[in-house]
N, C-alpha and C positions, 0 to 999 in steps of 0.2 A: 716665348711660346711659338712665335713664328718660325724660329730656327728649328725647333723640334718638329714642327709639321713638315718643313722642307726636308729634313733628314729622313723622316719616316717615309715621305713620298719617294725620295731618291732610293732608299734601301728596298722598299716594297712598292714598286710602281703599280702593281695590280692589286693592291691590298683591299680595294673596294669591290673587287670582282670575286664573288663566291663561286668556286668551281667544285661541283659536287662529286664525291666518289660514286662510282657506279659499278655494277657488275654487267656482264655481257647481256643478261636478261633485261636490263633496264635501257640498253642503248637505243632500242627501237622507239622508246617513248621520249627520247631526248634528241631526236634528229635535229641538227642545226645548232644545238647547244654545246657550250664548252663543258667538257667532262674530264674526270681523272679516273683512271683504273689501274689496277695492279695486274700484271701478267708475267708469265714465264715464257721466254722465247722457245717456240717449238721448231720453227724453220724460217730461214731467210730465203725469200722466193725471187727477189730481184734486187737491183741496186737501190731501189727506193721503197721496198715493201718488206715486211716480215709478219709472221704470225705469232700470237701469244695465246697461251691457255690461261684463262682468268680464274679468279678464286671460286667461281661457280662452275668450273670445269667445262668451259666452252671455249672454242677457238675464235679469235677475232683477228681480222686483218688490220695491220697498222700501216698507213700510207704516210711516207715521209715527204717533206717538201724539198729535200736535197739528198743526194746519194749517201748511202751508208759509208762511213769512213773508218769504221772500226769493227772488230768482230763482236757480234751480239750473242750473249748467252746469259742464262740465269734470269732473275726477276728484275722487273723494271716498274717504276711508277710512270705512267704515260699521261701526258696532258694534251688535249686536242679537241676536235669537234666531232661529235657523233654523226655518222652517216648510216645508222641502223646496225648493220653487221660489221661495220668497219669504223676506224677512227682516223681522221686526218690529223697527224701528229704535229704539234708545235714544239714539244720538248719531251724527252724521255730521260729518266734519271735511274741509273742502275742502283740496285740494293747492294750494300756492303756485304762481305762474306758473313760477318756476324749477324746482320739482319736476316740473311737467307737461312742461317742455321735455326733461328728462333722465330721464323715467320708464323704468325697465327692466321692461317688461311680462313678458318671457320669464323674467327672473331672479326676479321676484316669484311668477310662476306655479310655477316650480320650487321655490322656498322653501316655498310653501303646500303643494305636494304632498309634500315631504320632511317637513314638520311634521305633516301628516296621517298619513303612514306611521308616524312615530315615536310618534304618539299611539295607534296601534292595535297592541297587543302581539302580535297574530297576524302582523304583517308583519315582525317582527324576531326575531332569535335563530335557533337551529339548527332545522332541520326534522328531525323524528324519524319 
């Protein structure tokens, strides 16, 4: 059992950290928190920043911690810390061409909204 736990920790070092999917509309309520969002690159503005359009059709500035070393285009899953209307990016993962063809923008937007609501205890339970 000890070996399994070590393997799990090595393979998924952050597996205890829940990083919620968000839309641009939720970023302001998650300032300082780790978040994950989907976005399509709209423009690269500097060696360490680029803009994406999110599933809720808003533009968000992505700030990198090191210069961009590759052309950025298409859809990405972006992990980082919310700064309101921007994200300090820790990692970005490009979508494969197959994923891009079949992306369910509306479905992901609804999933992010649901997860955001469930993360907020004031939005669930009985009203008294």
